[in-house]
N, C-alpha and C positions, 0 to 999 in steps of 0.2 A: 543617470545611472539607473539601471533596472533593479527591482527588489527581488530577493529570493522569495520562493513560495514554499511553504511547509504544508504537508498533508498528513493528518493523523487519521487513520482509519481503524475503527473498532469493529471487529468481526466476532460474532458469537455463533459457534457451530450449531447447526440443527441437530436434533437427537440422532445419534448414531453416525454423525458425519465428521467427527473430529479428525480422524486419520486422513480422510479424503480432503478436508479443508487444509490440513497441514501440508499435504503433498502439493496441492495447488499453490499455496503460499510459498513453499520452498522452491517451486519451479519458477517463481517470479524473481527470486533474489539475484542470481547471477546476471540475467539479461537486463534487469532494471539498473543494477549497479554499473553495468557497462555502458549505459546511455551517456552520450556526451554531456548532457545538461543535468545529470544526476549528481548530487553532492552527498547524499545519504539515503540508504534504503535498508532499514533494520526491521526485523520481526521479533516481537516480544510475545510471551505467553503469560497470562495472569496466574500468579501463584495460588490465589484463592479460588479461582474459577477456571479450571484448565480448558474449558470449552471456548474461552475468550482469548483472542489474539489481537495485538495492536501492531499496525504498520506505522512506522515513523519514517516519513519521506521528506527529502529536502531537494529542491531544484533551483537552478540558477535564476530562472524567471518563468513567467507564464508560458512563454513559447516552449520551454523545455517540458512543462507539464503537458501541453498539447501534443508535443512529439511523443511523450511517454504513452499517452492515451491512444495514439495512432499505431502503436507497435503491435505486431502479431501476439506477443505474450500477454499484453494487456487485454487485447480482444478475446483471447482464450479465457483469461480470468473473468472478464465481464460476462461471457456466455455461460459460465458455470457457477459463479458466486451466489446467485439468487437461490439455487437449489441446495446450497451447502451451508449458508449462514445468513443471519441477520446482520446488516451492515450499516454503519454510520460513518460518514467521512466528513472531515472538517478541513477546508482549504483556508489557510491562514496567511496573512500578510504580517511582516515583522513590525513590531512596535518598538521593542528594545531587545535586540538579540545580538549575540556575539558569535 
């Protein structure tokens, strides 16, 4: 059995880029959720620091993550994210998850 893969990405908008970052992230929601291997794709905004967004992603396996990264919407995101935000992404394997 293959293990699910969780990705948590923390993105902090550069000065003056909050709205553009939000638009880019919003554009990722529907196509990412529609991917065959996607189980969850949620966007959160920090209550205390509105420039900070968190993507909570869950995929059926590593192949689904690779398929996500090959999509046109992810490639568009990748081309723009560096100019809009500082980004940290954590790719996680389950230890104890339900």
